[in-house]
C-alpha positions in Angstrom: 45.8 -41.2 8.7 46.8 -39.0 6.0 50.3 -38.8 4.4 51.4 -36.0 5.7 50.4 -37.3 9.2 52.2 -40.5 9.0 55.7 -38.7 7.4 55.3 -36.3 10.4 55.2 -39.0 13.1 58.1 -40.7 11.0 60.3 -38.0 10.5 59.8 -36.7 14.1 61.6 -39.5 15.1 64.2 -39.8 12.8 65.1 -36.0 13.6 65.1 -37.1 17.0 67.5 -39.8 16.4 70.0 -37.6 14.4 70.2 -34.7 16.3 72.5 -35.4 18.9 75.5 -36.3 16.5 73.9 -33.6 13.9 73.3 -30.5 16.5 76.8 -29.4 16.6 77.6 -29.3 13.1 74.5 -27.8 11.8 74.9 -25.0 14.6 78.8 -24.3 13.4 77.6 -24.7 9.2 74.8 -21.8 10.8 77.3 -19.9 12.3 79.4 -19.7 9.3 76.6 -18.7 6.6 74.0 -17.0 8.5 75.5 -13.7 9.9 77.0 -13.1 6.0 73.5 -13.5 4.6 71.4 -10.8 6.8 72.3 -7.5 5.9 73.1 -4.9 8.2 70.5 -3.5 10.2 67.9 -6.4 9.1 67.0 -9.4 11.7 68.0 -12.8 11.7 64.1 -14.5 12.6 65.3 -17.4 14.4 63.0 -20.0 16.4 63.0 -21.2 20.1 63.8 -24.7 19.7 61.1 -27.1 21.2 62.6 -31.0 21.9 64.1 -32.6 19.2 64.9 -29.2 16.7 68.2 -27.8 16.7 69.3 -25.3 18.7 70.4 -22.1 16.8 70.5 -19.7 20.1 74.4 -19.3 20.1 73.8 -17.2 16.8 72.8 -14.3 19.5 77.0 -14.1 19.7 77.5 -13.0 16.0 74.2 -11.3 15.7 73.1 -9.9 19.7 70.9 -6.8 18.5 69.8 -8.4 14.9 67.8 -11.3 16.2 63.9 -11.9 16.2 61.9 -14.4 17.3 58.4 -15.8 15.8 55.5 -15.4 18.1 51.7 -16.8 17.7 49.2 -13.9 18.4 46.4 -15.5 19.3 45.4 -19.5 20.3 45.2 -21.5 17.3 41.6 -21.3 15.9 41.1 -17.7 16.7 40.9 -15.9 13.7 42.5 -13.4 14.8 46.0 -15.7 15.4 48.9 -15.2 13.2 52.5 -15.8 13.1 54.4 -12.4 13.4 58.5 -11.8 14.5 59.6 -9.5 17.3 63.0 -8.2 18.1 64.8 -10.2 20.8 67.8 -10.5 22.5 69.2 -12.6 25.4 68.0 -11.6 28.9 64.9 -10.6 27.2 61.4 -11.4 29.0 60.1 -14.3 27.3 55.9 -15.7 27.5 54.5 -18.3 26.1 52.7 -17.4 22.9 49.3 -18.6 21.5 50.7 -22.2 20.8 52.3 -22.1 24.5 56.1 -21.3 22.9 58.6 -19.0 24.8 58.4 -15.8 22.5 59.2 -11.9 23.2 56.0 -10.3 24.8 54.1 -8.0 23.0 53.7 -4.5 23.7 51.2 -2.5 24.8 48.0 -1.8 22.5 49.2 1.8 22.2 52.6 1.1 20.9 51.5 -1.9 18.8 52.2 -5.4 19.7 56.0 -4.9 18.2 55.9 -7.2 15.2 58.6 -6.5 12.6 57.5 -5.8 9.0 59.1 -8.3 6.4 61.1 -5.7 5.1 63.1 -5.8 8.7 63.9 -9.2 8.5 67.0 -10.4 6.4 66.2 -14.2 6.5 64.5 -16.5 8.6 65.5 -20.0 10.0 62.8 -22.3 10.1 62.8 -25.9 11.7 61.7 -28.7 9.9 61.0 -32.2 10.0 62.0 -32.9 6.7 62.5 -31.0 3.6 62.8 -32.0 -0.2 64.4 -31.1 -3.1 61.9 -28.2 -4.1 62.2 -26.5 -0.6 58.9 -28.5 0.1 59.0 -28.5 3.8 57.4 -30.8 6.6 56.5 -28.9 9.5 54.4 -29.8 12.4 51.0 -29.1 10.4 50.2 -26.0 11.8 50.8 -24.2 8.7 52.0 -20.6 10.8 55.0 -20.5 8.3 53.3 -21.3 4.9 50.4 -18.8 5.6 53.1 -16.0 6.5 55.3 -16.7 3.5 51.9 -16.2 1.2 52.1 -12.7 2.0 54.1 -11.1 -1.2 56.4 -9.5 1.2 56.9 -12.4 3.4 58.3 -14.0 0.3 60.9 -12.3 -0.9 62.4 -13.1 3.0 65.0 -15.5 2.2 64.2 -18.5 4.4 65.7 -21.8 5.3 64.9 -25.1 6.6 66.8 -26.5 9.8 67.3 -29.8 9.9 69.6 -32.7 9.9 70.4 -34.3 6.4 69.1 -37.4 7.1 65.7 -35.9 7.0 66.6 -34.1 3.6 64.4 -36.3 0.9 63.5 -36.1 -3.0 59.8 -35.2 -2.6 57.8 -34.6 0.1 53.4 -34.6 -0.8 52.6 -30.7 -1.6 49.4 -29.2 -0.6 48.6 -25.8 -3.0 49.1 -23.9 0.1 52.6 -25.2 0.6 55.1 -22.7 -0.1 58.8 -23.5 -1.0 61.7 -22.2 1.1 64.8 -20.9 -0.6 66.9 -23.4 1.2 68.2 -25.2 4.0 70.8 -25.5 6.4 72.2 -28.9 7.6 75.7 -30.4 8.6 76.9 -29.9 5.0 76.2 -26.4 5.0 73.7 -24.4 3.0 71.6 -25.9 0.2 69.3 -25.1 -2.6 66.6 -26.3 -4.6 67.1 -28.0 -7.5 
């Protein structure tokens, strides 16, 4: 088992154990900080929470017309598969994306797939199993966010890991394709890489 695979198991269990107590405080910090970080007319890139992830969907009350959710456009392994963000409002129809996660439905081919351009997003909130002091995120290993943020226009969109403070570490293993985040949000508020 690789070092990252072992760390994923360890931090998945740690995050799951910490989440019941951490969820309310992280949610309060996100509600406090995130609206001011999203410029008018831009979207907040949220995520649909999986089991064990911090649920920040309550931000829809503060930014009702400015939320977007990620979607994987095809099944993993398909060369056309990529991560996109599509606008989302509470009550909008969701369908399983290429990874089976609820996501806004693609529009008809005649109107494009509804994907937003990087310039339409003001902030990305990204779930993390762990994050280090340099902003390196440990995710599930699919590489979707790293590939997206490797594109220069997406690298300019501020991106924060969302996780309990007990999942922050000094240093994680780093691969050449890992793209550091701009910071994190946890029970203590906003954190910036050193």
